[in-house]
C-alpha positions, 0 to 999 in steps of 0.5 A, spaced: 544 676 562 539 678 556 540 684 552 533 686 553 534 685 561 540 690 560 537 695 556 531 695 562 536 696 567 539 701 563 533 705 562 531 704 569 537 707 572 536 713 567 529 714 570 532 714 577 537 720 575 532 724 571 535 731 571 542 729 570 540 724 564 536 730 561 541 735 561 546 729 558 541 728 553 540 735 551 547 735 549 546 730 544 539 733 542 543 740 540 549 737 536 544 733 532 539 739 531 545 743 529 548 738 524 541 736 521 539 744 521 545 746 517 546 740 513 539 741 510 539 748 509 546 748 506 543 742 501 537 747 500 541 753 498 546 749 494 540 746 490 537 753 489 543 756 487 545 750 482 537 751 479 538 758 478 544 758 475 542 752 470 536 757 468 540 763 468 546 761 464 544 758 457 547 751 458 547 750 450 551 756 448 559 757 448 562 763 447 569 763 444 573 769 445 580 771 442 586 771 447 585 771 454 578 773 458 582 778 462 588 780 457 584 786 455 582 787 447 586 782 443 588 784 436 587 776 434 580 775 431 576 770 427 576 768 420 570 765 416 575 759 416 575 758 423 567 759 423 567 753 418 571 749 422 568 750 429 561 748 425 564 741 423 565 739 430 560 733 432 555 736 437 555 743 434 548 745 432 550 752 429 555 757 430 555 764 428 560 770 429 559 777 431 563 784 430 563 789 436 563 796 436 563 800 443 559 806 445 555 808 440 550 814 440 543 813 436 538 819 434 531 819 432 529 826 430 530 830 437 531 824 441 538 821 443 539 814 446 546 811 448 548 803 447 553 799 450 555 796 444 553 795 437 554 788 434 554 786 427 551 779 426 548 774 421 541 775 424 539 768 421 544 764 425 544 769 431 537 768 432 538 760 432 543 761 437 539 765 442 532 763 440 530 763 447 532 770 448 532 774 441 524 776 442 522 782 439 517 786 436 517 787 429 519 783 423 522 776 423 529 775 421 528 773 414 525 780 413 532 783 415 536 787 410 543 790 410 540 797 413 536 793 418 537 795 426 535 791 432 534 795 438 535 793 445 530 794 451 534 799 455 537 802 449 529 803 447 527 805 454 533 809 457 527 811 462 522 806 464 518 811 467 517 814 460 513 809 456 515 813 450 520 808 446 526 811 443 524 808 436 519 803 433 519 798 428 520 801 421 523 808 424 529 811 421 535 812 426 542 815 425 547 811 429 554 814 430 560 809 429 567 810 430 570 810 422 575 805 420 580 810 422 579 809 429 586 805 429 590 811 427 591 817 432 586 821 428 580 817 429 573 820 427 566 819 428 561 817 422 554 817 421 550 811 418 542 811 417 538 804 419 531 802 419 529 799 425 527 792 424 524 791 431 526 792 438 527 787 443 523 785 449 526 786 456 530 780 458 535 782 463 542 778 464 540 770 463 547 769 461 554 772 460 551 777 456 545 783 456 542 784 450 538 790 453 544 794 452 545 792 445 544 794 438 544 789 432 546 791 425 547 786 419 554 783 419 555 784 412 554 792 413 559 792 419 564 788 415 563 794 409 564 799 414 570 797 417 573 793 411 574 787 414 572 779 414 574 778 421 570 778 427 571 779 434 567 773 438 564 766 436 557 764 439 556 756 439 550 752 440 550 745 442 545 740 441 547 737 448 549 741 454 552 735 457 557 734 451 559 742 452 566 740 455 568 735 450 566 740 444 570 746 448 576 741 448 575 739 440 574 747 439 581 748 443 584 743 439 583 747 432 587 753 435 594 754 437 595 754 445 592 760 449 590 763 442 582 762 445 578 762 451 572 758 451 566 760 456 563 754 458 557 755 463 556 748 465 563 748 467 562 754 471 556 751 474 559 745 476 565 749 480 560 753 484 556 747 486 563 743 488 564 750 492 558 750 495 558 743 497 565 744 501 562 750 504 556 745 506 561 740 509 565 745 513 559 748 516 556 741 518 563 739 521 563 745 525 556 743 528 559 736 529 563 739 534 557 740 539 557 732 539 564 731 542 562 736 547 556 732 549 560 726 549 565 729 554 559 730 558 557 723 557 563 721 560 563 726 565 556 724 568 557 716 567 564 717 571 560 720 577 555 715 576 560 709 577 563 712 583 556 713 586 554 706 584 560 702 586 556 698 592 551 697 587 556 694 582 560 690 588 553 687 589 552 685 582 558 682 582 558 678 588 551 675 586 555 672 580 554 678 574 560 678 570 564 684 568 561 684 561 554 684 564 556 690 568 560 693 561 554 692 557 549 695 562 553 702 562 554 702 555 547 701 554 546 707 558 550 711 553 547 708 547 540 710 550 542 717 551 545 717 544 538 714 541 533 718 545 537 725 543 538 723 536 531 722 535 529 728 538 534 732 535 532 730 528 525 733 529 528 739 532 533 739 526 528 740 521 524 745 525 531 749 526 532 748 518 525 751 516 526 757 521 533 759 519 530 758 511 524 763 513 529 768 516 534 768 511 529 768 505 526 774 508 533 777 509 536 775 502 530 777 497 530 785 499 537 785 497 537 782 490 539 787 485 533 786 480 537 790 475 540 784 472 535 779 474 530 776 469 523 779 470 520 773 469 525 769 475 521 769 482 525 772 488 530 767 491 528 763 496 531 757 500 528 751 502 531 746 506 532 739 503 533 733 508 538 728 505 537 720 508 544 719 507 545 726 512 540 723 517 543 716 517 550 719 518 548 724 523 544 718 527 550 713 527 555 719 529 551 721 535 550 713 537 558 712 536 560 718 540 556 716 546 559 709 545 566 712 545 565 717 550 561 712 555 567 706 554 572 709 559 567 709 565 563 703 563 570 699 563 572 702 569 566 699 572 566 692 569 573 692 572 571 694 580 573 688 585 567 686 588 570 686 595 573 693 595 566 695 592 562 692 597 567 696 602 566 703 598 563 708 602 
């Protein structure tokens, strides 16, 4: 019998049992809807998070920390020789070292401000490393002297409701720092006067550092105060972010094992992306269970159908129909259920994904903490991304499930003895 005739008979049989066929097809529709909806929603969320991280993290910048990141303050520090060796590595655009002094207090007349950290930097090189963030009001780095101080936005505006800044360019401010005796049991505070070279604009936390809470002084001044030529951190700017992992390995090779820790934003982003991809696959796998449930329904309904149509099968075989024809007819019914359910499920899956995306976006946006968010960054929204690979895979998977679960009743029907089938009541 021709394939077209088999499909025609299968469709006619499904029409004769509309309610039963519709309910069976509904199981396939639900399965495909769940798979497409969750897969596209998960892909959209993964891409949104990855793009946000790529925009937020400075992929061109590496941060080199002495010792372990979680080992507390390390006595190990960097020398000028370390900086020179790092600067010579292929792919390094520029590198700069900094000293950090924690918990400082600033005075400007009768006004007081607190800074999370005072950082002693080479202004010229530091601005080259953080050229996208080091935006300020005041003179340029070329005009900075050893008594210059740059003040972060949050330090300069401790209360954003008060529009009056703590200081403006060219003001003289007094900064209280720990004196070099801090390494002894009897440390003392020491006051130093600086001229404000500029104040930073608000930037939030686009990377792992937040300059809003920092102040910056000259590296030479910091070394003079603390009588040292060593530094606490090294920041590196690379030419190509894709080469950052290779450059990090080259930098590590310059130091003994476990001597340094290098923070590579690209590596972190890739790890997060991989984790989200696994979560997406897990959710899709859970959604696929519904297709197995639909498959069981298909097997059940077709088994009942074989019992109801035993005499019909006997007549077909009596007039010359072969076993493979009967097998093909019942399998065609299973395939049609899978095809119809998959097509409907694709459209309902798209609708479900957009509905869930709108619901989740509306829930997430009020929860976002704007304190550590770049003010220029728009709120997080989730847009479903429909992958052709996922669509084809879900479609094929549904049809295969229908064939597999329809194979048993179809085989049972094809093996019926025509004589016994005709006598079946």
